[in-house]
C-alpha positions in Angstrom: -5.2 21.2 26.4 -1.9 21.1 28.2 -0.9 18.0 30.2 1.8 18.4 32.8 4.6 15.9 32.1 5.7 15.4 35.7 4.5 12.3 37.3 4.1 10.9 40.8 5.5 7.4 41.3 3.4 5.6 43.9 5.6 2.9 45.6 3.2 0.3 47.1 5.7 -2.6 46.9 8.7 -3.4 49.0 10.1 -5.3 46.0 12.8 -3.3 44.3 11.9 -4.5 40.8 8.1 -4.6 41.1 6.1 -4.3 37.9 5.3 -0.7 37.0 1.8 0.3 35.8 1.6 3.7 34.1 -1.6 5.7 34.3 -2.4 7.6 31.1 -2.8 11.4 31.5 -5.6 11.5 28.8 -8.3 8.9 28.5 -11.5 8.4 26.5 -14.6 6.5 27.6 -17.8 5.8 25.9 -21.2 4.6 27.3 -19.8 3.9 30.8 -21.5 4.8 34.0 -18.6 4.4 36.4 -14.8 5.0 35.8 -12.5 2.2 37.0 -8.7 2.3 37.3 -8.6 -0.2 34.4 -10.0 2.5 32.1 -6.9 4.6 32.7 -4.1 2.1 32.1 -3.0 -0.3 29.4 -3.8 -3.9 30.3 -1.3 -5.4 27.9 0.9 -8.0 29.7 -1.2 -7.9 32.8 -2.7 -11.1 34.2 -6.6 -11.6 34.4 -6.3 -11.3 38.2 -4.6 -8.0 38.0 -7.1 -6.7 35.4 -9.9 -7.7 37.7 -8.2 -5.9 40.6 -7.9 -2.7 38.5 -11.5 -2.9 37.5 -12.5 -3.1 41.2 -11.0 0.3 41.9 -14.0 2.6 41.3 -13.2 6.3 40.7 -16.6 7.9 40.4 -19.2 8.5 37.7 -18.0 8.7 34.1 -18.5 12.0 32.2 -21.6 12.5 30.2 -21.5 12.7 26.4 -19.4 15.7 25.4 -18.1 16.3 28.9 -14.9 15.6 30.8 -13.7 14.8 34.3 -10.3 15.7 35.9 -8.9 13.4 38.5 -6.0 14.3 40.7 -3.0 12.1 41.5 -3.9 12.3 45.2 -7.4 10.9 44.6 -6.0 8.1 42.5 -3.3 7.2 45.0 -5.8 7.0 47.9 -8.1 4.7 45.9 -5.2 2.4 45.0 -3.8 2.1 48.6 -7.0 0.5 50.0 -6.8 -2.4 47.6 -4.3 -5.1 48.9 -4.1 -6.9 45.6 -2.4 -3.8 44.0 0.3 -3.3 46.7 2.8 -5.4 44.8 2.9 -3.0 41.9 4.5 0.5 41.5 2.2 3.0 39.8 3.3 6.0 37.8 0.6 8.6 38.1 0.4 12.0 36.3 -0.4 15.1 38.5 -3.8 15.2 36.7 -5.8 12.7 34.7 -8.3 13.8 32.1 -11.3 11.5 31.2 -13.4 12.6 28.3 -16.5 11.2 26.6 -16.6 12.1 22.9 -18.8 9.2 21.9 -17.7 6.9 19.0 -16.0 9.6 16.9 -15.3 8.4 13.4 -12.6 10.9 12.5 -10.0 10.6 9.7 -7.2 10.0 12.1 -8.9 7.1 13.9 -10.0 5.6 10.6 -6.5 5.8 9.2 -5.0 4.0 12.2 -7.6 1.2 12.1 -7.2 0.7 8.3 -3.4 0.4 8.7 -3.8 -2.0 11.7 -6.1 -4.2 9.6 -4.0 -4.3 6.5 -0.5 -4.6 7.9 -0.8 -8.3 9.0 -1.9 -9.1 5.4 1.3 -7.7 3.9 4.4 -9.1 5.5 7.6 -6.9 5.3 5.6 -4.0 3.8 5.4 -0.3 4.5 1.8 0.9 4.0 1.2 4.6 3.4 -2.3 6.1 3.0 -1.7 8.8 0.5 -5.2 10.1 0.5 -8.3 9.6 2.6 -11.8 11.0 1.8 -14.3 10.8 4.7 -18.0 10.6 3.9 -20.5 13.2 5.2 -22.0 11.4 8.2 -25.5 12.2 9.5 -25.4 13.9 12.9 -27.8 11.2 14.2 -25.0 8.6 14.0 -22.4 10.8 15.6 -22.4 8.9 18.9 -23.2 5.4 17.6 -20.6 2.6 17.6 -19.0 1.9 14.3 -16.9 -0.8 12.7 -14.9 -1.2 9.5 -15.6 -4.1 7.2 -12.8 -6.6 7.8 -10.6 -6.7 4.7 -9.3 -10.0 3.3 -6.5 -8.5 1.2 -4.5 -5.3 0.9 -5.9 -2.9 -1.8 -3.5 -1.8 -4.5 -3.8 2.0 -5.0 -7.3 3.3 -4.8 -9.7 1.7 -2.4 -13.3 2.0 -1.1 -13.8 0.7 2.5 -17.2 0.2 4.1 -17.9 2.0 7.3 -20.8 0.6 9.3 -22.6 2.3 12.1 -24.4 0.1 14.6 -27.6 2.1 15.4 -29.8 1.8 18.5 -32.4 -0.1 16.3 -29.6 -2.5 15.3 -30.1 -1.6 11.6 -26.7 -0.8 10.2 -26.0 2.5 8.5 -23.4 2.1 5.8 -21.0 4.8 4.5 -18.0 4.5 2.2 -14.5 5.7 2.8 -12.4 6.3 -0.3 -8.6 6.7 -0.5 -5.3 5.7 -2.0 -2.8 3.3 -0.5 0.9 3.0 -1.4 2.7 -0.2 -0.8 6.5 -0.1 -0.3 8.9 -3.1 0.0 12.7 -3.6 0.2 13.6 -4.7 -3.3 16.8 -5.2 -5.3 17.9 -2.2 -7.4 20.7 -2.1 -9.9 23.7 0.0 -8.9 25.0 0.2 -12.6 23.6 -0.4 -16.0 23.9 -4.0 -17.3 23.5 -5.4 -20.8 21.4 -8.5 -21.6 23.5 -11.7 -21.0 25.7 -10.1 -18.3 25.8 -12.0 -15.0 24.9 -10.3 -11.7 27.6 -9.9 -9.1 27.2 -8.7 -5.4 28.4 -5.2 -6.4 25.6 -4.8 -9.0 22.7 -4.4 -6.7 21.5 -3.1 -3.3 18.2 -3.3 -1.5 16.0 -0.2 -1.2 12.4 0.7 -0.1 10.5 1.2 -3.3 6.8 1.7 -4.3 5.5 -1.7 -5.5 1.8 -0.9 -5.3 1.0 -1.9 -8.9 3.7 -4.5 -9.3 2.7 -7.7 -11.1 5.9 -9.6 -10.5 7.9 -10.7 -7.4 11.6 -9.9 -6.7 14.3 -12.4 -6.2 16.5 -12.6 -3.1 20.3 -12.2 -3.2 21.0 -15.9 -3.6 18.6 -16.1 -6.5 20.3 -13.2 -8.4 24.0 -13.9 -7.9 25.6 -15.4 -11.0 22.4 -15.2 -13.0 22.1 -13.5 -16.4 20.1 -10.4 -17.1 17.5 -11.0 -19.7 17.7 -7.6 -21.4 19.5 -4.3 -20.9 18.6 -2.5 -17.6 19.7 0.9 -16.3 21.0 1.8 -12.9 18.2 2.4 -10.4 15.8 -0.1 -12.0 14.2 -2.8 -9.8 15.3 -6.3 -10.5 12.2 -8.5 -10.9 12.2 -12.3 -11.4 11.3 -11.7 -15.0 14.5 -9.6 -15.3 16.6 -12.7 -15.0 17.2 -15.4 -17.7 15.4 -18.5 -16.5 18.1 -21.2 -16.6 17.2 -24.9 -17.1 18.1 -27.0 -14.0 17.9 -30.3 -15.9 19.1 -30.9 -19.5 17.8 -33.6 -21.9 19.9 -36.7 -21.5 21.5 -35.6 -18.3 22.1 -38.1 -15.5 20.1 -36.7 -12.5 19.6 -37.7 -8.9 16.1 -38.8 -8.0 15.1 -38.1 -4.4 12.1 -39.7 -2.6 10.9 -40.0 1.0 9.3 -38.0 3.9 11.1 -36.3 6.7 14.4 -37.9 7.7 13.6 -41.1 5.8 14.9 -40.5 2.2 16.3 -42.7 -0.6 17.9 -41.6 -3.9 18.9 -43.1 -7.2 20.3 -42.1 -10.5 18.2 -41.7 -13.6 18.4 -40.2 -17.1 16.4 -37.1 -17.9 14.1 -37.7 -20.9 13.2 -34.0 -20.9 14.7 -30.6 -20.1 13.1 -28.6 -17.4 13.2 -25.6 -15.0 12.8 -25.7 -11.3 9.2 -26.6 -10.5 8.6 -28.4 -13.8 7.7 -32.0 -14.0 9.9 -34.1 -16.4 10.1 -37.7 -17.4 13.2 -39.6 -16.2 14.3 -43.2 -16.9 15.7 -45.5 -14.3 19.1 -46.5 -15.5 18.8 -50.1 -14.2 15.2 -51.0 -14.8 14.6 -48.7 -17.8 11.3 -47.7 -16.2 10.1 -44.1 -17.1 8.4 -42.0 -14.5 7.6 -38.3 -13.8 9.4 -36.3 -11.2 9.5 -32.6 -10.2 12.7 -30.6 -10.7 13.8 -29.1 -7.4 17.4 -28.0 -8.2 20.3 -28.3 -10.7 20.5 -32.0 -11.6 18.0 -32.9 -8.8 14.4 -34.2 -9.1 11.9 -35.4 -6.6 9.1 -38.0 -6.7 5.8 -36.5 -5.5 
């Protein structure tokens, strides 16, 4: 179906920079008796009062299942002009507006979009790519029933099986399974040259690239966590630098004089103590107060720095 790209701009406002509302040239409705102007525009960013005004503009009966209606720009413009609440807006209206009723179509394209929309918030700074999607054979009797996807609580790694639920007229759910494969990509540090174990990383030794981390079991360090740190074993150019790729250096040595920090928010006190144990960042070690000789446990938070919990 071809849609003419030219649009008619309906200026109902005398304000030069009035908000513009764009009417979509192609629209889908399901189980509606009457078409309103609100069915033809995006309500994102519009106030509840504006949405209510758009809903009050009635444009005639909705198409029956499997049918479509064509509305003209002239018909739409006439319907808008008689509503005073909408005169402060400028409307962009295509020459023709198509409204179709395909029911609740569970096609692969729609399923793909909804899966990605559900998973993306669960994986910050990720690129999610559905490599494969296998749709089930759905009974024709559910073709026009409303459907939902089971809400995921985590992003799958690789192959997945997602529950597709049809809400039938008898309110008894009909369950199908969607199978597929998901690829997860993240920006990770990659070596620009080969390094031997024990060599320290410089700023010229790595760059960040989008890589497939679907089956990764380790996290990657940021630039600050890599600079000056030793490589644990030989690595080739192009390899991803993981946390386990770096030598874990002790932040506190046995017998070292460390600073002990305690307090909440802006109220903090500190004192000097002697480390009775060596430890890495995150470890709990025993330290001895130099003046009172009292021994207590504190968590290592940085080089030569521990904190009372």
